[in-house]
C-alpha angles and dihedrals in degrees: 000000000000117000114185123207090234133358124191098174098087091046091053093049090052092052101034095103089056098035102055097053090048091053092043090053091056091049092050094050091043093207098136103160122064093337133160095287092056091050093046094046091049089054093047093050093046090056092045092051093046093242134120100229140039134173123201115220137173099268145348089258091057090046089061094044095048092046091054091048091049090053088055093244112159146116113002093026129106127211121196113224135163116258091213099076144079115302095250092068089070103024090062088059093048091048090062091054092250123122122252109224111201121222130189127250139235108264092222104050102016093230128120117306110226094214091054091048091052091049092051096049117109136169087271094056110115104165148009124220109208109199116206096211126204091354100308126109124239118241096281099175093061094040093050091048089054091046093051091049092056100029095247130155118238122207119188114217096208096164089126099033113062105149095022119124140192117204086349094302123114128219111290095036092078105048147029091278142340128212125217131199125206096188107156096259095050121107087262104029133182124210090255137359120329137148145172144203118219122193146148090223109100095192092051092050092049092051092050088049088058096041093053090062099051092281089290123156118176098018114279092012112104124195094154132048100237134153142231105274116138130152105250117244093227091052091048090053090050092047091050090057091050099040098079088058095053096093091053093046092051091049089051089052090053090049091050091049091050091051091049088052091051094047094046092051090052100042109023106027119176094001101087136038112224121204118292117221111211121228114274092018129119106203121210096193101225079169133016100216127187131195103231141175125227089023098169092053092043093052091051091048093050092045089054087053091053096257120134119212134173136212113221098208127358099171119034118229096247088063097045113119092235090062097043091112089067090072103236118152137192105286095033093111107021100181092047092050092046091051093048089056096049113029121107127175120215126211110293129173132123095256094054110130127228091236089055090052091049089052092049093051093043088056091048089052091047091053095052092043087055091050090051091051091050090057093055 
């Protein structure tokens, strides 16, 4: 049996009858830049995220970068960010000229550890980027209390967590701004790159609106040094077709995660650590990530059995060559480094079948049974 990590083909076939007319309508109207679908999708996402403003941009990475620029973060500033995350969480900081300061994570949920954040704060700290990893939100109450105490901005990197909540509130409703990614493999994915900033701050939203069109307002008059980063009209039309299905897809992900939990408990007890859902959180399982031993051998075994897996992330950011000048060493962030050596994500997408999950877990059990036999 072949089990892919992610498969968009069945989803497209289900939506094809809605998708093609939406795309054709954009082509007929020939309004490809900041058209009516972009405006409508911005309004729909603002309402969904319980905020008053949203700005569509070209990618989640640009959403982070433009938010930092709009908050006047730049040379001389520091921004605290987890090291256990996708590269863009820190590269956006570096692109402004500010310094990313890497903090450690909680070993249970893989999101920012409050104690580490407090230890990393200095007089130069201007913001915290809270990454909602794998579909679960960081502990926003504690982080916002710390931010208020020291007059810091908080940006939620919710690229993997659209639909997640904490105490019933989604990303964007907790902080100064949240960024979203609609990369094709996300819970709500475009057919290319796309991103968004959601916020309750009208001035911040207006500045990002200007920055995404080369800092131009009115047209051809430039008071800010912006860039070209607009949500594409075709992608907005596609996302509007898919958006009404997001709640169902997220519910399917939770069902799949629960079935993985059940199977693992039955077939591989005490050998693997399934995901932990923190109190007050509703997880949307962008990834179903285990803590495993003998990962290299396990990945090879599963690949031989036709099962795709992914490692998010094998080398933490504080040890990446591009950030070597910041002076971090092996051992600087022990929980981050431990996670990077042991995490493994299993196939996860709404159309995943129960028989595929059974096969995946049976192969996991077979691998660890083999390892036990080799020890005897």
